[in-house]
ZAMAR-235266 format. One record per residue: residue in three letters; chain; x, y, z of N, C-alpha, C, CB in turn. Coordinates in steps of 0.001 Angstrom, whole numbers. Glycine has a CB too. Layout:
N
> ala A X Y Z X Y Z X Y Z X Y Z
...
END
This chain:
182
> met A 38394 162758 129204 39829 162574 128293 40799 161735 128552 40593 163654 128234
> glu A 40363 161748 127297 41439 160175 127029 43253 160413 126607 40645 159172 125294
> lys A 43769 159770 127015 45175 159450 126494 45591 158588 125030 45739 158661 127619
> thr A 46458 159763 123817 46961 158981 122911 48192 158613 123464 47028 159548 121643
> arg A 48377 158012 122304 50172 156692 122418 51140 157709 122753 50993 155677 120493
> ala A 50522 158748 122344 51752 160492 122365 51885 161195 123576 51156 161970 121353
> gly A 50482 160434 124590 50820 161216 126197 49608 162162 125889 52692 162224 126539
> ala A 48934 162902 124708 48416 164374 124748 47140 163170 125046 48528 165800 123153
> lys A 45997 164605 125989 44678 163864 126220 43695 164773 124260 43737 164591 128535
> arg A 42979 163224 124518 41800 164006 123768 40592 163923 124186 41629 163679 122509
> ala A 39123 164905 123371 38288 164655 123942 37446 163087 124038 37761 165595 123573
> ala A 36619 162762 124752 35774 161180 124751 35020 161756 123285 34349 160691 126522
> phe A 34790 160792 122501 33619 160888 121366 32555 160355 121844 33855 160200 120039
> thr A 31454 161597 121177 30575 161138 121442 29732 160199 120070 30020 162218 122078
> val A 28296 159732 120330 27604 159038 119263 26311 159338 119527 27829 157572 119157
> val A 25775 160157 119211 24511 160985 119202 23326 160415 118471 24790 162295 118600
> val A 22389 159426 119244 20769 159309 118804 19768 160194 118759 20159 158549 119482
> arg A 19410 160552 117969 17912 161137 117519 17010 160598 116527 18029 162390 117023
> pro A 15854 161550 117250 14719 160401 116888 14949 160602 115241 12805 160778 117552
> ala A 14392 160163 114341 14008 160193 112694 12680 160714 112857 14006 158618 111765
> pro A 12358 161649 111918 10800 162395 111452 9956 160978 111051 10931 163719 109751
> gly A 8761 161351 111697 7969 160518 111352 7506 159327 111819 8235 160381 110577
> lys A 8305 158571 113185 8464 156997 113132 8814 157405 114380 9497 156009 112068
> lys A 7817 157029 115784 9035 157052 116907 9981 155956 117506 8490 157464 118011
> thr A 9900 154529 116713 10895 153384 116877 11649 153554 115892 10412 151999 116903
> arg A 11772 155032 115636 13118 155049 114430 13985 156275 115131 12547 155555 112413
> ala A 15130 156062 114589 16795 157479 115095 17280 157527 113701 18643 156763 116489
> leu A 18045 158490 114059 19127 158555 113149 20348 158871 114261 18872 159770 111877
> val A 21621 157701 113577 22745 157543 114537 23711 158722 114213 23491 156062 114395
> arg A 23890 159560 114967 25482 160148 113937 27396 160004 115067 25051 162757 113530
> val A 27980 159879 114169 29115 159184 114211 30068 160500 113577 29019 157634 113321
> gly A 30883 161779 114522 31669 162385 113874 30729 162240 112385 33205 161772 114046
> pro A 31493 162602 111214 30868 163362 109808 29230 162184 109118 32669 163339 108228
> leu A 29152 160912 109560 28515 159919 109349 27428 159592 110319 29341 159038 109213
> thr A 26162 159688 109838 24827 159746 109862 24106 158140 109103 24461 161247 109011
> val A 23605 157098 110323 23056 156124 109562 21830 156289 110539 23888 154625 109351
> pro A 21060 155305 109828 18827 154962 110135 19099 153960 111467 17498 153527 108232
> ala A 18342 153651 112050 18640 152847 113128 17099 152462 113694 19665 153665 114224
> ala A 17118 151578 114461 15750 151317 115229 15959 151877 116903 15365 149438 115175
> ile A 14979 152314 117392 14685 152190 118968 13587 151250 119683 14299 153513 119396
> gly A 13350 151591 120443 12684 150735 121806 11097 150711 120675 12580 151960 123973
> arg A 10065 149724 120385 8976 149902 120374 7887 150876 120833 8893 149178 120625
> ser A 8472 151543 122391 7857 152484 122474 8265 153632 122459 7351 152384 123164
> gly A 8769 153705 121928 9788 154938 121180 11051 154836 122704 8633 157149 120900
> arg A 11119 156576 122776 12433 157055 123770 11161 157012 125015 13494 159039 123340
> ser A 12126 157089 126306 11736 157547 127635 12739 158452 128688 11393 156302 128293
> ile A 12600 158773 129446 12605 159766 130620 13145 158396 131720 10742 160705 131009
> leu A 12180 158092 131620 11830 157322 132948 11554 156028 132305 10490 157929 133909
> lys A 12723 154759 132384 13204 153643 131804 11849 152738 132693 15093 153290 132128
> arg A 11281 151875 132344 11502 150921 133432 11512 149513 132527 10228 151018 134715
> glu A 11556 147705 133563 11691 147038 132616 10426 146466 132253 12626 146242 132810
> gly A 10834 146000 130825 9333 146343 129969 9211 146462 129247 8631 147045 129953
> asp A 9393 148010 129379 8927 148995 129004 8615 149074 126883 10033 150020 129780
> gly A 9463 148691 126891 10401 149291 124869 10733 149947 125097 9902 149793 123354
> ala A 11125 150952 125823 11558 152237 125618 12864 151830 125833 10985 153399 126465
> thr A 13372 152767 125136 15072 153183 124876 14945 154002 126255 15647 154323 123141
> pro A 15694 154400 127046 16063 155342 127493 16657 156663 127109 16507 154927 127996
> ile A 16085 157508 127671 16653 159214 126951 18116 159408 127747 15312 160956 127502
> ala A 19669 159393 127050 20294 159571 128210 21966 159279 128312 19536 158739 129093
> asp A 23202 159581 128583 23982 159254 128055 24477 157913 128531 24660 160162 128013
> met A 25432 157296 127986 25604 156048 128357 26907 155499 127554 24295 155274 128109
> lys A 27488 154776 128356 28755 154559 127906 28859 153101 127917 29801 155259 128707
> leu A 30054 153093 126256 30334 151688 126359 31127 151210 126832 30422 151176 125591
> leu A 30989 150018 127449 31432 149024 128222 32233 148318 127306 30402 148246 128875
> tyr A 31868 147313 126793 32346 146119 126571 31863 145489 125269 32054 145356 127662
> gly A 32142 144540 124622 30744 143901 123719 31403 142317 123246 30251 145126 121926
> phe A 29965 141834 122572 30010 140384 122335 29815 140331 120880 28919 139524 123154
> thr A 30528 139203 120476 30141 138882 118766 29963 137365 118451 31471 139412 117655
> arg A 29460 137347 117265 29745 135915 117393 30695 135176 116344 28464 135255 117362
> gly A 31925 134925 116436 32943 134689 115978 32526 133879 114743 33793 134149 116922
> asp A 31828 133145 114925 31188 131999 113685 30484 132274 112774 30397 131030 114047
> his A 29723 134278 113030 29261 134787 111891 30151 136151 111274 27796 135095 112209
> val A 30405 136370 112847 31006 138034 112378 32301 137718 111807 31286 139303 113787
> arg A 33415 138194 111657 34940 138375 111361 35621 139050 111158 35344 138050 110774
> phe A 36560 139179 111634 37587 140621 111135 36581 142024 111662 37864 140705 108881
> leu A 36577 142106 112718 35962 143501 113253 37411 144506 113598 34861 143176 114908
> arg A 37082 145570 113182 37715 146495 113440 37533 147607 114981 37511 147015 112245
> thr A 37785 147362 115972 37385 148392 117226 38608 148388 117996 36031 147906 118254
> ala A 38385 149118 119142 39005 149418 120324 38656 148673 121213 38877 150552 120723
> leu A 37254 148435 121205 36579 148267 122299 36889 146749 122240 35055 148818 122325
> pro A 36607 146485 123888 37400 145156 124581 36121 144346 124342 38029 145245 126468
> met A 35827 143136 123294 34956 142413 122383 35129 140902 122953 35411 142622 120716
> arg A 34140 139783 122971 34096 138677 123762 33475 138320 123102 33816 138545 124960
> arg A 34209 136912 123103 33334 135882 121994 31646 135383 122297 34253 134322 121959
> ile A 30772 134984 121906 29694 134827 122535 29564 133122 122272 28503 135871 121975
> gly A 29392 132663 123704 29793 131534 124025 28238 130524 124155 30757 131762 125397
> arg A 28166 129464 124105 26242 128557 123964 25335 128718 125271 26317 126413 123838
> asp A 26452 128864 126244 26067 128919 127495 25849 130197 128323 26872 128232 128038
> met A 25750 131279 127085 25856 132897 127517 24432 133487 127759 26607 133870 126253
> leu A 23704 133779 128466 22431 134054 129117 23067 136038 129820 22005 132375 130681
> trp A 21509 136557 129563 21884 138450 130369 20217 138199 131713 21399 140736 128316
> cys A 20834 137996 132629 19408 138050 133687 18690 139516 133305 19903 138048 135690
> asp A 16995 139118 132810 16653 139997 132667 15065 140503 133782 16703 139867 131271
> gln A 15568 139419 134962 14840 139415 136499 14780 140010 137346 14992 138787 137166
> pro A 14433 141389 137342 14384 142634 138638 14831 142118 140287 12529 143237 138791
> asp A 13996 140611 140283 13922 140508 141652 14860 139258 141745 12381 140372 142269
> asn A 16321 138774 140807 17323 138287 140652 18243 139356 141492 17538 138005 139224
> ala A 19312 138604 142399 20704 139347 142744 21378 139248 140636 22023 137976 144450
> asn A 21289 138608 140414 22366 138864 138803 21165 139686 137994 22976 136928 137631
> tyr A 20230 140115 138154 19436 141415 137736 20411 142327 136986 18803 142244 139065
> asn A 20248 142251 135495 21052 143164 134189 22778 143171 134288 20518 145038 134308
> arg A 22998 141540 134526 24477 140638 134357 24109 139626 133641 25239 140020 135713
> leu A 25387 139730 132465 25830 138031 132266 25487 137256 133524 27602 137770 132012
> val A 24685 135967 132928 25152 134743 133265 25659 133527 132729 24522 134459 133718
> lys A 25430 132604 133145 25916 130791 132202 24518 130275 131987 27004 129213 133405
> ala A 24255 129334 131717 23488 128265 131686 23472 127068 132021 23292 128156 130961
> pro A 22588 126507 132831 21637 126490 132872 21367 127689 133984 21284 125222 132961
> phe A 19968 128471 133663 19772 129548 134005 17678 129754 134358 20613 130426 132718
> thr A 17442 129527 135561 16017 129379 135391 15848 130669 135634 15193 128379 136248
> pro A 16147 131806 136165 14889 133373 136412 14650 133365 134861 15718 135437 137166
> ser A 13920 134644 134346 14054 135240 133110 15435 136436 132583 12703 135886 133078
> his A 15575 135141 131515 16907 136240 130563 16506 136186 129126 18832 135556 130585
> glu A 17825 137029 128278 17605 136411 127637 19576 135819 127027 16416 137196 126817
> glu A 18674 135309 125528 19895 134498 125264 21113 134830 124365 19453 133406 124786
> met A 22153 135524 124355 22846 136088 124226 23141 135350 122570 23681 136161 125443
> arg A 23195 133980 122602 23746 133399 121533 22383 133085 120406 24611 132027 122097
> arg A 21695 134316 119370 21074 134137 119343 20540 133580 117848 20863 134870 119991
> gly A 19490 133438 117562 19266 132258 116327 19065 133562 115193 17529 130887 116548
> asp A 18603 134620 115693 18235 135961 113974 18897 136727 113942 16926 136979 113698
> gly A 20627 136480 114268 21763 137762 114150 21778 139116 114885 21758 138246 112801
> leu A 20849 138926 115806 20407 140384 116071 22006 140605 117160 18400 140566 117049
> tyr A 22574 139437 117625 23870 139789 118907 24510 139245 118057 24028 139164 120636
> asp A 24642 139077 116798 25964 138903 116219 26659 139928 116480 26020 138684 114888
> ile A 26980 141402 116481 27700 142367 117139 26641 142856 118145 28304 143480 116169
> cys A 27065 143008 119723 26684 143245 120688 27108 143803 121759 26405 142602 120838
> leu A 26863 145235 121926 27928 146398 122649 27034 146666 123529 28534 147836 121811
> val A 27742 146766 124633 27209 146621 126295 26755 148490 126467 28975 145914 127763
> leu A 26161 149316 127178 25655 150012 127429 25541 150271 128912 24867 149847 126800
> asp A 26201 151419 129442 26492 151354 130543 25124 152058 130948 27863 151883 130881
> trp A 23866 151088 131026 22498 151598 131167 22422 150658 132871 21177 151043 129554
> asn A 21853 151350 133815 21864 150414 135151 22329 149712 135141 21066 149899 135667
> ile A 24049 149462 134857 25048 148283 135027 26001 148392 136303 25988 148204 133717
> arg A 26706 149711 136474 27101 149978 137524 26728 150788 138026 27945 150035 137604
> ser A 25323 151223 138347 25170 151422 139699 23107 151058 139550 25929 153372 140275
> arg A 22951 149617 139845 21859 148884 139022 21204 149317 140310 21934 147099 138414
> arg A 19542 149440 139589 18423 149633 140626 17526 148436 140179 17599 151224 140573
> arg A 16480 147604 140938 15873 146490 140842 14263 147695 139431 15416 145614 143022
> his A 13704 147086 138357 12904 147615 137785 13559 148285 136856 12158 148204 138476
> arg A 14556 148974 136692 14872 150307 135398 15488 150495 134425 15333 151246 135633
> gly A 14813 149088 133800 15635 148276 132434 16956 147212 132627 16324 149533 131439
> ser A 16869 146380 131838 18229 145869 131703 18444 145286 129567 18296 144218 133178
> ala A 19506 144285 129852 19776 144723 128433 20050 145310 127606 19507 144752 128053
> ile A 20043 146730 127821 20156 147451 126926 21140 148121 126103 19684 147959 127233
> phe A 21140 147320 125018 22874 147226 123730 22766 148287 123095 23088 145876 122275
> phe A 23499 148139 121725 23694 148669 120831 23707 147369 120024 24725 149587 120911
> his A 23242 146733 119095 23358 146071 117887 22600 146139 116276 23165 145016 118360
> leu A 22823 144527 116065 22163 144854 115111 20854 144595 114729 22712 144597 114427
> ile A 20424 145480 113468 18863 145575 113188 18097 143900 112788 18686 146773 111680
> lys A 16710 144472 112857 16002 143415 112177 15240 143827 111013 15132 142771 113058
> pro A 15343 143130 110034 15058 143223 108522 13811 144418 108500 14517 141534 107807
> gly A 13879 145244 107661 12705 146173 107791 13241 147332 109048 11156 145173 108267
> tyr A 14004 147259 109665 14255 147694 110761 12833 148219 111910 15210 148734 110324
> glu A 12777 147435 112055 11615 146912 113293 12183 147035 114820 11201 145105 113080
> pro A 11129 148051 115793 11644 147862 116738 12188 147020 117747 11290 148214 116924
> thr A 13012 147565 118267 13891 146778 119295 12938 146487 120679 15367 147768 119717
> ala A 13101 146107 121911 12683 146082 123106 13417 147177 124143 12828 144712 123481
> gly A 14228 148186 123704 14280 149388 124339 15935 150169 123632 14199 149014 126218
> cys A 17121 148607 122654 17691 148996 122156 18004 150259 121179 17701 148301 122053
> val A 19328 149830 120740 19829 150552 119878 20121 149573 118493 21031 151233 120547
> ala A 19494 150139 117236 19832 148788 115719 20775 149314 114786 18315 148386 114515
> val A 21726 148956 114712 22219 149168 113248 22166 147949 112455 23666 149673 113189
> ser A 22282 148527 111480 22579 147544 110094 24098 146919 109883 22310 148512 108659
> leu A 24663 146106 109703 25507 145333 109626 26753 146333 108608 24809 143908 109079
> arg A 26532 146479 108355 27191 147845 107384 27497 148576 108124 26398 148683 106395
> asp A 26990 149778 108175 26600 150547 109212 27380 150338 110680 25173 150292 109309
> met A 27467 148863 111047 27715 148698 112275 29395 148696 111571 26878 147302 113192
> arg A 29561 148552 111721 30881 147617 110795 31850 149581 110225 29738 146110 108538
> arg A 31156 150287 110073 31516 151532 109463 31821 152486 110807 30242 152115 108410
> ile A 31026 152019 111718 30836 152777 113549 31984 152090 114061 29148 152299 114744
> leu A 31945 150729 114625 33020 150805 115103 34377 150917 115158 32926 150444 115333
> pro A 35094 151157 114333 36688 151364 113893 36380 152658 114858 37313 151601 111884
> val A 35569 153533 115033 36035 154704 116038 35287 154253 117589 35381 156472 115383
> leu A 34547 153374 117808 33933 153375 119116 35756 152578 120028 31991 152090 119081
> arg A 35131 152932 121267 36417 152429 122525 35486 152343 123623 37909 153695 122983
> lys A 35839 151878 125081 35446 151926 125975 35108 153468 126614 36189 151150 126479
> gly A 34088 153664 127013 34171 154953 127478 33201 156526 126565 35854 155053 127429
> thr A 33093 155562 124878 32477 156159 124330 30914 156708 124778 32641 155541 123430
> val A 30975 157473 124991 29283 157934 125187 28130 157687 123910 29260 159722 125436
> leu A 27161 156784 124261 26476 156856 123159 25126 157479 123565 26399 155531 122505
> arg A 24615 158977 123229 23653 159690 123899 22702 159920 122858 24143 160924 124575
> val A 21350 159113 123959 20175 159227 123557 18896 160853 123192 19842 158364 124555
> val A 18867 161024 123096 18194 162823 123125 16644 162216 122961 18811 164265 121367
END
């Protein structure tokens, strides 16, 4: 439950991601009355998520915070804590490293993802609590809710929507919103 300004409690909001008919790498994201198309992992969905398997975890994951490329996307309406992506921001995806599934700064030699991508996928990138608060090696890293590739190409395990749809969804999202992949 979350308190509003008047002090009344309201139920936490849930975003539901369900498979789209016909293709394991496509999904439908329902946010209240709005349903939008999405891309998911190249291996579809899995309850046994492992590092590098290309699957989107079937799980309830809370939204923690987000990143944005302020030089590409401006004027975002959201209650989520958002941070501007810097040139030195990376995300460690090497399971045997102490920084596994954490934001790190360049220079960083272990395996990692660049947060400041040239392809625009992370122009808006929301961090999901998959293997972050109770981290376990090889359970998967960098499971984000981010922007799509052209043609809704599959992700490496994330959930991705169009910029237009992300802008429509962001105003109702806040820290603790649950993204439920079924």
